[in-house]
C-alpha positions as CSV (number, residue, x, y, z in Angstrom):
1,M,-45.6,-170.0,-102.4
2,K,-42.3,-168.4,-102.1
3,Y,-42.2,-164.7,-100.7
4,N,-40.9,-162.6,-103.5
5,L,-38.2,-160.6,-101.8
6,D,-36.1,-158.3,-103.9
7,L,-33.5,-156.7,-101.5
8,E,-32.1,-154.7,-104.4
9,Q,-35.5,-153.0,-105.1
10,I,-36.0,-152.5,-101.4
11,A,-32.6,-150.7,-101.2
12,K,-33.5,-148.6,-104.2
13,E,-36.9,-147.7,-102.7
14,L,-35.4,-146.8,-99.4
15,D,-32.3,-145.1,-100.9
16,F,-30.1,-147.4,-99.0
17,D,-26.9,-149.5,-99.8
18,L,-27.8,-153.2,-100.4
19,E,-25.6,-154.1,-97.5
20,D,-27.6,-151.9,-95.2
21,V,-30.8,-153.5,-96.2
22,E,-29.3,-156.9,-95.7
23,M,-28.5,-155.9,-92.2
24,L,-31.8,-154.3,-91.5
25,M,-33.6,-157.4,-92.8
26,E,-31.6,-159.7,-90.4
27,V,-32.4,-157.4,-87.5
28,F,-36.2,-157.4,-88.7
29,L,-36.3,-161.2,-88.8
30,E,-34.7,-161.6,-85.5
31,S,-37.1,-159.2,-83.8
32,A,-40.1,-160.5,-85.9
33,K,-39.4,-164.0,-84.6
34,E,-39.4,-163.0,-81.0
35,N,-42.6,-160.8,-81.6
36,I,-44.4,-163.6,-83.5
37,D,-43.6,-166.2,-80.7
38,S,-44.8,-163.6,-78.1
39,L,-47.8,-162.9,-80.2
40,K,-48.9,-166.5,-80.2
41,V,-48.7,-166.6,-76.4
42,A,-50.8,-163.3,-76.3
43,I,-53.4,-164.8,-78.6
44,D,-53.6,-168.1,-76.6
45,S,-54.3,-166.1,-73.5
46,N,-56.5,-163.7,-75.3
47,N,-54.5,-160.8,-74.1
48,L,-55.8,-158.0,-76.4
49,D,-53.5,-155.3,-75.1
50,E,-50.4,-157.5,-75.6
51,I,-51.7,-158.5,-79.1
52,Y,-52.1,-154.9,-79.9
53,Q,-48.5,-154.0,-78.8
54,L,-47.0,-156.8,-80.6
55,S,-48.9,-156.4,-83.9
56,H,-48.1,-152.6,-83.7
57,A,-44.3,-153.4,-83.5
58,I,-44.5,-155.9,-86.3
59,K,-46.6,-153.5,-88.4
60,G,-44.0,-150.8,-88.0
61,S,-40.8,-152.6,-88.6
62,S,-42.2,-154.4,-91.6
63,A,-43.5,-151.2,-93.2
64,N,-40.1,-149.5,-92.7
65,L,-38.7,-152.3,-95.0
66,T,-41.6,-152.0,-97.4
67,L,-42.8,-155.5,-96.5
68,M,-46.4,-154.4,-97.0
69,D,-48.1,-158.0,-96.9
70,I,-46.7,-158.4,-93.5
71,S,-47.5,-154.9,-92.4
72,N,-51.1,-155.0,-93.6
73,I,-51.9,-158.2,-91.8
74,A,-50.3,-156.8,-88.6
75,K,-52.3,-153.6,-89.1
76,D,-55.5,-155.6,-89.2
77,I,-54.6,-157.4,-86.0
78,E,-53.6,-154.1,-84.4
79,H,-56.8,-152.4,-85.4
80,N,-59.1,-155.2,-84.2
81,S,-57.3,-155.8,-80.9
82,R,-57.3,-152.1,-80.2
83,E,-61.1,-152.1,-80.8
84,K,-61.5,-155.2,-78.7
85,N,-63.1,-157.0,-81.8
86,S,-63.6,-160.7,-81.8
87,I,-61.7,-162.1,-84.8
88,N,-59.8,-165.2,-85.4
89,Y,-56.5,-163.9,-84.3
90,L,-54.9,-167.3,-84.7
91,D,-55.7,-167.3,-88.4
92,K,-54.0,-163.9,-88.8
93,Y,-51.0,-165.0,-86.7
94,I,-50.6,-168.1,-89.0
95,E,-50.6,-165.7,-92.0
96,L,-48.0,-163.5,-90.5
97,K,-45.8,-166.5,-89.3
98,T,-45.9,-168.0,-92.9
99,L,-44.9,-164.9,-94.5
100,I,-42.0,-164.2,-92.0
101,E,-40.9,-167.8,-92.6
102,K,-40.9,-167.3,-96.3
103,I,-38.6,-164.3,-96.0
104,E,-36.3,-166.5,-93.9
105,S,-36.2,-169.2,-96.6
106,N,-35.0,-166.8,-99.3
């Protein structure tokens, strides 16, 4: 499944120039890759505080670019880690990583 990413539509929604959105998307992808790698480490060590912080960062940055699929998964991880709920964080991580990689491949 290819992530349907319409940068022109995002630019219109945000009232930005297309070039600005392209630059913001590059910055987002760079930080998301770092955060997603760190999130995997936090999940592997069951560090709920770190899981919370990283998912919060991913949630906010993706929402700023109207990437709501990514933001909603990160929000779910953020909520559950804040509440110290036992969920399958690895499955959620895989969903996030997959969506981020689909953006990269566009």
